[in-house]
Wavefront OBJ file of the C-alpha trace (Angstrom):
o trace
v 68.300 114.518 116.123
v 68.640 110.682 115.531
v 66.799 109.157 112.597
v 66.758 105.525 111.429
v 67.215 105.257 107.572
v 63.818 104.884 105.919
v 64.748 101.720 104.004
v 65.679 99.861 107.057
v 63.203 97.093 107.865
v 62.619 96.262 111.617
v 60.379 93.384 112.680
v 58.466 93.195 115.896
v 60.823 90.458 117.042
v 63.970 92.667 116.697
v 65.247 91.525 113.432
v 66.802 94.435 111.441
v 67.483 94.244 107.658
v 69.445 96.685 105.579
v 68.497 96.238 101.936
v 71.387 98.407 100.788
v 74.116 96.280 102.244
v 72.129 93.059 102.487
v 73.179 92.693 106.139
v 70.747 91.705 108.960
v 71.050 92.206 112.761
v 69.141 90.915 115.758
v 68.259 93.279 118.657
v 67.612 92.511 122.285
v 64.349 93.799 123.722
v 65.809 97.153 124.912
v 67.624 97.747 121.659
v 64.357 97.164 119.737
v 62.558 99.540 122.009
v 65.235 102.228 121.527
v 64.983 101.880 117.704
v 61.305 102.067 117.886
v 61.488 105.289 120.086
v 64.062 106.803 117.645
v 61.738 106.062 114.717
v 58.858 107.686 116.692
v 60.899 110.925 116.876
v 61.826 110.692 120.583
v 64.948 112.423 121.792
v 67.557 111.141 124.216
v 65.880 112.525 127.297
v 62.508 110.912 126.349
v 64.044 107.654 125.419
v 65.992 107.499 128.825
v 62.828 108.168 130.751
v 60.823 105.439 128.933
v 63.706 102.757 129.380
v 64.365 103.836 133.041
v 60.586 103.494 133.953
v 60.120 100.239 132.073
v 63.371 98.238 132.797
v 65.421 97.825 136.007
v 68.527 99.613 134.920
v 70.293 102.604 136.484
v 70.881 105.873 134.523
v 74.704 105.420 134.289
v 74.428 102.000 132.876
v 71.667 103.058 130.467
v 73.763 106.093 129.315
v 76.728 103.927 128.536
v 74.571 101.286 126.733
v 72.692 103.938 124.787
v 75.836 105.646 123.431
v 77.447 102.306 122.579
v 74.199 101.262 120.830
v 74.070 104.512 118.795
v 77.731 104.138 117.948
v 76.952 100.634 116.566
v 74.065 101.993 114.580
v 76.243 104.577 113.001
v 78.998 102.002 112.360
v 76.509 99.856 110.375
v 74.984 102.889 108.514
v 71.615 102.388 110.029
v 71.206 106.064 110.960
v 70.440 108.850 108.573
v 73.389 111.173 108.385
v 72.758 114.813 109.258
v 76.234 115.894 108.323
v 79.174 114.601 106.486
v 82.610 114.194 108.093
l 1 2 3 4 5 6 7 8 9 10 11 12 13 14 15 16 17 18 19 20 21 22 23 24 25 26 27 28 29 30 31 32 33 34 35 36 37 38 39 40 41 42 43 44 45 46 47 48 49 50 51 52 53 54 55 56 57 58 59 60 61 62 63 64 65 66 67 68 69 70 71 72 73 74 75 76 77 78 79 80 81 82 83 84 85
């Protein structure tokens, strides 16, 4: 299960701030929605359904975007780690 680190601040406009590193990021509307869905405990299947229903994107494109996005979140240590390694 994906979880956003508890100390990550996320504004309604898509501004993300990591107080541990001091870094900040800006999200596009879909990225912001995915972050909010993750924070609400939704899994990949639920997130996919919400995004496909709301935006004009095909499932293949969304899958690619989603996994790239999650990879970026991991790269910047914005997700809680469930295992080390």
